[in-house]
C-alpha positions as CSV (number, residue, x, y, z in Angstrom):
1,X,54.3,-51.6,96.8
2,X,54.1,-50.2,93.3
3,X,55.2,-52.1,90.2
4,X,58.6,-50.3,90.0
5,X,59.4,-51.0,93.6
6,X,58.4,-54.6,93.2
7,X,60.8,-55.0,90.3
8,X,63.5,-53.4,92.3
9,X,62.9,-55.7,95.2
10,X,62.7,-58.8,93.0
11,X,66.0,-58.3,91.1
12,X,68.4,-61.2,91.7
13,X,71.4,-60.8,94.0
14,X,73.7,-62.3,91.4
15,X,72.2,-59.9,88.9
16,X,73.7,-57.0,90.8
17,X,77.1,-58.2,89.8
18,X,76.1,-58.2,86.2
19,X,74.5,-54.8,86.6
20,X,77.5,-53.4,88.4
21,X,79.6,-54.6,85.5
22,X,77.5,-53.1,82.7
23,X,76.6,-49.5,81.9
24,X,73.7,-50.7,79.9
25,X,70.3,-50.7,81.6
26,X,68.7,-54.1,82.1
27,X,65.1,-52.9,82.4
28,X,64.7,-54.2,85.9
29,X,66.3,-51.5,88.0
30,X,68.9,-51.7,90.8
31,X,67.6,-51.3,94.4
32,X,70.6,-49.5,95.8
33,X,71.2,-46.3,97.6
34,X,73.7,-45.2,94.9
35,X,72.0,-44.3,91.7
36,X,72.2,-47.2,89.2
37,X,74.0,-45.2,86.5
38,X,76.7,-44.2,89.0
39,X,77.2,-47.7,90.2
40,X,77.4,-49.0,86.6
41,X,79.8,-46.4,85.4
42,X,82.1,-46.6,88.5
43,X,82.2,-50.3,88.4
44,X,82.8,-50.4,84.7
45,X,85.7,-48.0,85.0
46,X,87.1,-49.9,87.9
47,X,86.8,-53.3,86.2
48,X,88.5,-51.9,83.0
49,X,91.4,-50.3,84.9
50,X,93.2,-53.5,85.7
51,X,92.6,-57.3,85.9
52,X,91.7,-58.5,89.3
53,X,92.2,-61.8,91.2
54,X,88.9,-62.6,92.8
55,X,89.2,-64.7,96.0
56,X,85.8,-64.6,97.8
57,X,85.4,-65.5,101.4
58,X,82.4,-65.4,103.7
59,X,82.8,-64.5,107.4
60,X,83.5,-67.4,109.8
61,X,80.6,-68.6,112.0
62,X,80.4,-67.1,115.4
63,X,79.0,-70.0,117.4
64,X,80.8,-72.8,119.3
65,X,80.2,-75.5,116.7
66,X,81.7,-76.0,113.3
67,X,79.4,-76.1,110.3
68,X,79.0,-79.4,108.6
69,X,77.5,-79.6,105.1
70,X,75.7,-82.2,102.9
71,X,73.9,-81.6,99.6
72,X,70.9,-83.7,99.1
73,X,68.5,-84.2,96.2
74,X,64.8,-84.7,96.7
75,X,62.0,-85.5,94.3
76,X,58.3,-84.9,95.0
77,X,56.7,-87.6,93.0
78,X,53.2,-86.3,93.9
79,X,53.7,-82.9,92.2
80,X,54.8,-82.0,88.7
81,X,57.2,-79.2,88.4
82,X,55.0,-76.0,88.3
83,X,57.3,-74.1,85.8
84,X,58.5,-76.9,83.5
85,X,55.9,-79.7,83.7
86,X,57.6,-81.6,80.9
87,X,60.6,-82.1,83.3
88,X,58.5,-84.4,85.4
89,X,58.1,-84.4,89.2
90,X,59.3,-81.5,91.2
91,X,63.1,-81.9,91.9
92,X,64.8,-79.9,94.6
93,X,68.5,-79.5,95.6
94,X,68.9,-78.8,99.4
95,X,72.0,-77.9,101.3
96,X,71.9,-79.3,104.8
97,X,74.1,-77.4,107.3
98,X,74.5,-78.8,110.8
99,X,76.4,-78.5,114.0
100,X,79.7,-80.4,113.6
101,X,82.9,-81.3,115.4
102,X,85.7,-78.7,114.6
103,X,88.5,-80.1,112.5
104,X,86.5,-82.7,110.7
105,X,85.4,-82.9,107.1
106,X,86.8,-81.1,104.0
107,X,86.1,-77.5,102.9
108,X,82.8,-77.3,101.1
109,X,82.6,-75.3,97.8
110,X,80.3,-72.3,97.6
111,X,78.4,-73.9,94.7
112,X,79.0,-76.4,91.9
113,X,80.8,-75.4,88.8
114,X,77.6,-75.8,86.9
115,X,75.8,-73.4,89.3
116,X,78.7,-70.9,89.1
117,X,78.6,-71.1,85.3
118,X,74.9,-70.5,85.3
119,X,75.4,-67.3,87.4
120,X,78.0,-66.0,84.9
121,X,76.0,-67.1,81.9
122,X,72.9,-65.2,83.0
123,X,74.7,-62.2,84.4
124,X,77.7,-61.2,82.3
125,X,80.8,-60.0,84.1
126,X,83.9,-58.6,82.5
127,X,86.9,-61.0,82.5
128,X,88.8,-58.3,84.3
129,X,86.7,-58.8,87.4
130,X,88.4,-62.1,88.1
131,X,85.1,-63.8,88.7
132,X,85.1,-67.2,86.9
133,X,83.1,-70.4,87.5
134,X,86.2,-71.7,89.4
135,X,86.7,-68.6,91.6
136,X,83.0,-68.3,92.3
137,X,82.6,-72.0,93.2
138,X,85.7,-71.7,95.3
139,X,84.5,-69.0,97.7
140,X,85.5,-69.9,101.2
141,X,82.3,-70.9,103.1
142,X,83.6,-72.1,106.5
143,X,81.4,-75.2,106.0
144,X,82.8,-78.7,105.8
145,X,81.6,-81.6,103.7
146,X,81.3,-84.9,105.6
147,X,82.1,-83.3,109.0
148,X,81.3,-85.4,112.0
149,X,78.1,-84.2,113.6
150,X,77.8,-83.1,117.2
151,X,75.6,-85.3,119.2
152,X,72.1,-84.3,120.3
153,X,69.0,-82.9,118.6
154,X,68.6,-79.5,117.2
155,X,65.8,-77.2,115.9
156,X,65.4,-77.2,112.1
157,X,65.4,-73.9,110.2
158,X,64.4,-73.9,106.5
159,X,65.9,-71.0,104.5
160,X,64.5,-69.7,101.2
161,X,66.5,-67.2,99.0
162,X,65.3,-64.2,97.0
163,X,63.6,-64.5,93.7
164,X,66.2,-65.3,91.0
165,X,68.8,-66.1,93.7
166,X,70.7,-69.4,94.1
167,X,70.2,-70.9,97.5
168,X,73.9,-70.4,98.2
169,X,73.4,-66.6,98.7
170,X,72.2,-67.4,102.2
171,X,75.2,-69.5,103.1
172,X,76.6,-67.0,105.7
173,X,73.4,-67.2,107.6
174,X,73.1,-70.9,107.3
175,X,76.6,-71.6,108.6
176,X,76.2,-69.3,111.5
177,X,72.9,-70.8,112.6
178,X,74.5,-74.3,112.5
179,X,77.4,-73.0,114.6
180,X,74.8,-72.0,117.2
181,X,73.0,-75.3,117.3
182,X,70.6,-75.5,114.4
183,X,70.1,-77.9,111.5
184,X,69.5,-75.7,108.4
185,X,67.9,-76.8,105.2
186,X,68.9,-74.3,102.5
187,X,66.4,-74.9,99.6
188,X,67.1,-74.3,96.0
189,X,63.8,-73.6,94.2
190,X,64.4,-75.2,90.8
191,X,63.8,-73.0,87.7
192,X,63.5,-69.9,89.8
193,X,67.1,-68.8,89.7
194,X,70.3,-69.0,87.6
195,X,70.6,-72.7,88.2
196,X,70.5,-75.4,90.9
197,X,72.5,-78.6,90.1
198,X,70.1,-81.6,90.2
199,X,70.7,-85.2,91.0
200,X,71.4,-86.0,87.4
201,X,74.2,-83.5,87.3
202,X,72.3,-81.0,85.1
203,X,71.9,-77.4,86.1
204,X,68.8,-76.1,84.4
205,X,68.5,-72.3,83.9
206,X,65.7,-70.1,85.2
207,X,62.4,-70.7,83.6
208,X,60.5,-67.7,85.0
209,X,63.2,-65.0,85.5
210,X,62.4,-63.4,82.2
211,X,58.6,-63.6,82.7
212,X,56.6,-60.5,82.0
213,X,55.8,-58.0,84.8
214,X,52.6,-59.8,85.4
215,X,54.2,-62.8,87.0
216,X,52.0,-63.9,89.9
217,X,54.2,-63.7,92.9
218,X,51.5,-65.0,95.2
219,X,51.7,-68.3,93.1
220,X,55.5,-68.3,93.3
221,X,55.4,-67.9,97.1
222,X,52.7,-70.6,97.4
223,X,54.8,-73.0,95.3
224,X,57.8,-72.3,97.5
225,X,55.6,-73.1,100.6
226,X,54.9,-76.5,99.0
227,X,58.7,-77.0,98.4
228,X,59.4,-76.1,102.1
229,X,56.7,-78.4,103.5
230,X,57.9,-81.3,101.3
231,X,61.5,-80.8,102.5
232,X,60.2,-80.8,106.1
233,X,58.3,-84.0,105.3
234,X,61.4,-85.7,103.9
235,X,63.5,-84.7,106.9
236,X,61.1,-85.6,109.6
237,X,59.3,-88.7,108.3
238,X,61.9,-91.4,108.9
239,X,65.6,-91.1,108.2
240,X,65.7,-91.9,104.5
241,X,66.2,-88.5,102.9
242,X,69.3,-87.5,104.8
243,X,71.5,-89.8,106.8
244,X,71.8,-87.3,109.6
245,X,68.1,-86.6,110.0
246,X,68.3,-88.0,113.5
247,X,69.8,-84.7,114.5
248,X,66.6,-82.8,113.9
249,X,64.1,-82.0,116.7
250,X,60.9,-82.4,114.6
251,X,58.9,-80.4,117.2
252,X,61.0,-77.3,116.8
253,X,60.9,-76.0,113.2
254,X,61.3,-72.5,111.9
255,X,61.6,-70.9,108.5
256,X,63.3,-67.7,107.2
257,X,63.7,-66.1,103.8
258,X,65.1,-63.1,102.0
259,X,62.9,-61.0,99.7
260,X,60.4,-63.4,98.0
261,X,61.9,-66.0,100.3
262,X,60.6,-64.0,103.2
263,X,57.1,-64.0,101.6
264,X,57.5,-67.8,101.2
265,X,58.3,-68.1,104.9
266,X,55.0,-66.5,105.8
267,X,53.2,-68.6,103.1
268,X,54.7,-71.7,104.6
269,X,53.6,-70.8,108.1
270,X,50.0,-70.3,106.8
271,X,50.0,-73.7,105.2
272,X,52.0,-75.8,107.6
273,X,51.2,-75.7,111.4
274,X,54.5,-77.6,112.1
275,X,56.4,-74.4,111.5
276,X,56.5,-72.6,114.8
277,X,58.4,-69.4,113.9
278,X,59.2,-67.4,110.8
279,X,61.4,-64.5,109.6
280,X,60.9,-62.2,106.6
281,X,64.0,-60.4,105.6
282,X,63.0,-57.3,103.5
283,X,60.4,-59.0,101.3
284,X,56.9,-57.8,100.5
285,X,54.2,-60.3,101.7
286,X,52.7,-62.4,98.9
287,X,49.8,-62.7,99.5
288,X,48.8,-60.1,102.1
289,X,48.3,-61.7,105.5
290,X,44.9,-61.9,107.0
291,X,44.1,-61.9,110.7
292,X,44.2,-65.4,112.2
293,X,46.4,-66.9,109.5
294,X,49.6,-66.7,111.6
295,X,49.4,-66.8,115.4
296,X,52.9,-67.9,116.0
297,X,56.2,-65.9,116.4
298,X,57.3,-63.8,113.5
299,X,60.2,-61.4,112.9
300,X,60.1,-58.7,110.2
301,X,63.7,-57.5,109.5
302,X,64.1,-54.9,106.7
303,X,65.8,-51.8,105.4
304,X,65.1,-48.5,107.1
305,X,64.4,-46.9,103.7
306,X,61.7,-49.3,102.5
307,X,60.2,-50.9,105.6
308,X,59.5,-48.3,108.4
309,X,56.0,-48.2,109.7
310,X,55.1,-45.4,107.2
311,X,57.0,-47.0,104.3
312,X,55.7,-47.5,100.8
313,X,55.5,-51.3,101.2
314,X,52.1,-51.4,102.8
315,X,52.1,-55.2,103.0
316,X,54.3,-54.9,106.1
317,X,51.7,-52.7,108.0
318,X,49.0,-55.1,107.0
319,X,51.1,-58.1,108.1
320,X,51.9,-56.5,111.5
321,X,48.2,-55.9,112.2
322,X,47.3,-59.5,111.1
323,X,50.1,-61.3,113.0
324,X,48.7,-62.8,116.2
325,X,51.7,-64.2,118.0
326,X,55.0,-62.8,119.4
327,X,56.3,-60.4,116.8
328,X,59.0,-57.9,116.1
329,X,59.4,-55.3,113.4
330,X,63.0,-54.1,113.0
331,X,64.7,-52.0,110.3
332,X,68.4,-51.4,109.6
333,X,69.7,-48.0,108.8
334,X,71.8,-47.6,105.6
335,X,71.1,-51.2,104.6
336,X,70.1,-52.1,101.0
337,X,67.9,-54.9,99.9
338,X,70.8,-57.4,99.6
339,X,72.5,-56.4,102.8
340,X,70.8,-59.5,104.3
341,X,72.5,-62.0,102.0
342,X,76.0,-62.8,100.9
343,X,75.9,-60.7,97.8
344,X,77.5,-57.4,98.9
345,X,80.4,-59.3,100.6
346,X,81.2,-60.9,97.3
347,X,80.5,-57.7,95.3
348,X,82.9,-55.8,97.5
349,X,85.6,-58.5,97.2
350,X,85.2,-58.3,93.4
351,X,85.9,-54.6,93.5
352,X,82.4,-53.2,92.9
353,X,80.6,-50.5,94.9
354,X,78.5,-51.3,97.9
355,X,75.8,-49.5,99.9
356,X,76.6,-47.2,102.9
357,X,76.2,-50.0,105.4
358,X,79.3,-52.2,105.1
359,X,78.6,-55.7,103.8
360,X,80.2,-57.1,107.0
361,X,77.8,-55.2,109.2
362,X,74.9,-56.3,107.1
363,X,75.7,-60.0,107.5
364,X,76.6,-59.6,111.2
365,X,73.3,-57.9,112.0
366,X,71.3,-60.4,110.0
367,X,73.0,-63.3,111.7
368,X,72.7,-61.9,115.2
369,X,69.1,-61.0,115.1
370,X,67.8,-64.0,113.3
371,X,69.7,-66.3,115.6
372,X,68.4,-64.4,118.7
373,X,64.9,-64.7,117.4
374,X,65.1,-68.5,116.8
375,X,66.9,-68.9,120.2
376,X,63.9,-67.3,121.9
377,X,61.1,-68.9,119.9
378,X,62.5,-72.4,119.2
379,X,64.9,-72.9,122.1
380,X,63.2,-70.8,124.8
381,X,66.3,-68.8,125.5
382,X,65.5,-65.2,126.2
383,X,67.5,-62.8,124.2
384,X,67.8,-59.2,125.6
385,X,68.8,-58.2,122.0
386,X,65.1,-58.4,121.1
387,X,63.9,-56.2,124.0
388,X,64.9,-52.9,122.5
389,X,67.6,-50.8,120.9
390,X,71.2,-51.9,121.5
391,X,74.2,-49.6,121.8
392,X,76.2,-52.3,120.0
393,X,73.9,-52.2,117.0
394,X,72.9,-48.6,116.6
395,X,71.8,-49.3,113.0
396,X,68.9,-51.5,114.2
397,X,65.7,-49.5,114.8
398,X,62.7,-51.0,116.6
399,X,59.5,-50.0,114.7
400,X,57.3,-51.8,117.2
């Protein structure tokens, strides 16, 4: 992928809110089917027309379980923070989402007030949008703090968000996986987004988001792979990191990510043989995969515009050739880069333009195919959905 496309793919999800609210160019570019200038102007006019009352809500999970939620804080005392070494050992904030008993627990916030303030501080929105730290933190997630867990053991799926994105932008996927019988670890990669609230209550801003164009994305993905493996260590070596770690089947572990998080999923599989299956949602591979590096199941799920077999992101063709295990390459018609996260749902609810594929369809397709893939590869449950085109999902194209 060329430099311009890389920048478009790397732009943060929350940045789109800021971009949509500003006519001024940011120098990064907006990866959207609507030309950026049109999006900016339309949104600015709409935002200026009348004050709004933003009340965000994510779609309810589709499985038979409720989604319980805990937020845990982990410190890797063996590794200094790669971006801010003066801060000491690498600290991570992780949202654990798990199968829970319906009707238990209390509604979980979308993010902390500090995280919400970080989003708005980094990506300015007009007051007329109605998006404030309070309204953003209060987005309905359908996850419940302190909910009583369902009995049994469940596969673990580690989720990594896009570059510059808070971990919360994959909450819709996390809650749905939990409702279908998975424990999900949603990892916030400290100093790589608008802010993750750490154990001390501080929410440090991004340290690398304004890095020059020469930022080594291979190194970022490799660092995230270390984050993911450390989280897996903490969740599977004894029960000290999380009181509900007994729910995890440590022999059935998968990883998925969006954009650079998708590259991180592949990097984690290369480095950590415990991870049995992976998913890359519309991210270039960093580094390029080599034959023999991943001989386990892998799903490539991307936009029809950027990731067909003859697309300009050549890392996908190389990855497909290199992958040695069960593999699928799917694209989604009319999807944009952030159709695989929560962003467009919230963007639409805040009154801003969205791509041709409705945000609801983008989230529904992502949930359905990622869950089907992990059902087949971690639970051994065959999913006809992965066999070929489905009349219920005409937007999904099988490239291979």
